[in-house]
N, C-alpha and C positions, 0 to 999 in steps of 0.2 A: 504494499499500499504506500503510495507516495504521500509526501507531506500535504500536497494540495487535496488529495482524496481524504486524508485524515481531517483536515480543516472543514471540508464539506460535510463529513459525517458529524462533526461536533456541532456545526451550524444547524444541521437537520435535527439532531438530538435536542438542541436548545429550543428550537421552534416547537417541536413536539411536546417537550416538557412544559413550556410556557402555556401552550394551548390546553394541555391536560390540566395544569394547575388552575388556570382561569375557570375552566369548566367545573372542576371539583369544588373550588371555592364558591362559585355561584350556586351550585346545587346544594351543598351541605358544608358550611364553613368549618364546623367543629371536626367533622370527619376529614376534611381536607388538611386541616392543621395536623391532625394525628397521622394520616397516611403519608403526607409529604414532609413532615417534620419541620413545618414552617412556624415562625412566630406570627403573632397577630399583625405586627407592623409589615412584615414581608408579604403576608397574604393580602393586606390592604393595598400595598403597592402593586402587586401582580394583578389584582382584581381591577384596578383603575387604568391599566395600560390600554391604550387604543391599539387597533390592529397595526398601525404604522409603527408605534412604539415597540410592540411585540417583535415585529420584523427587525427593527433596528437593534434591539437588545440581543436577539437570537444570532445576529450576524457576527458577534464577537468570536474570538479564537479561544476563549476559555469555556470549559464545560460549566453550565450553570447549576446542574444538579450534582449531588455527590452521594457517595455511599455513607449511610449512617451507621453501618455495621463495621465497627473497628475493634471488636472484641472477639477473641477466640471462642469463648463460650457460645456467643450468639451464632457465629459461623458454624460451629459444630452442631447446634440445634437446627439451623436451617438446612444444612447439608446431610444431616443424620449420620455423620461419620462416626459418632461415638455411641450410637444406639444399635442394639442388635435385634430388638423386637420389631416385627413388621408393623404392628398396630400403633406404634408410638409416634409415627410421623405427624399426625394431627396435633398431638399433645406437645411435641417438640416445637412445631411452628407456633402454637399458642404461647408457649413459654417464651420463645424468642420475641414475639410481639409484645408481651408484657414487659420484658426487659428493655426493649427499645422504647416503649412508651414511658417507662421509668426514666430512661436517659433523657428523653425529651423534656419531661417534667423537671428534672434536675437542672437542665440548662436554661430553663425559662425564669 
């Protein structure tokens, strides 16, 4: 993948993310804050962006969204690398969601 292709992919991801974020925020703000890991201030800014502003922001060369998972425990729960029981996938994902929600609450 060339550098230009990589930048094009970043721009496309940014546009998709901003459009998804606006849609979620407008449908259910509380759920959007939880699912996207946004603060109230960030959600308000994203919600107020005009289509032209969305396009302008998306054209940057930095990825706007980021992984919230920076913990080995959460990665283990999401990938089920540390569980041996087949029925534990749903409970592992639930546990990971609870831990991520706790991290979001601590940072607010």
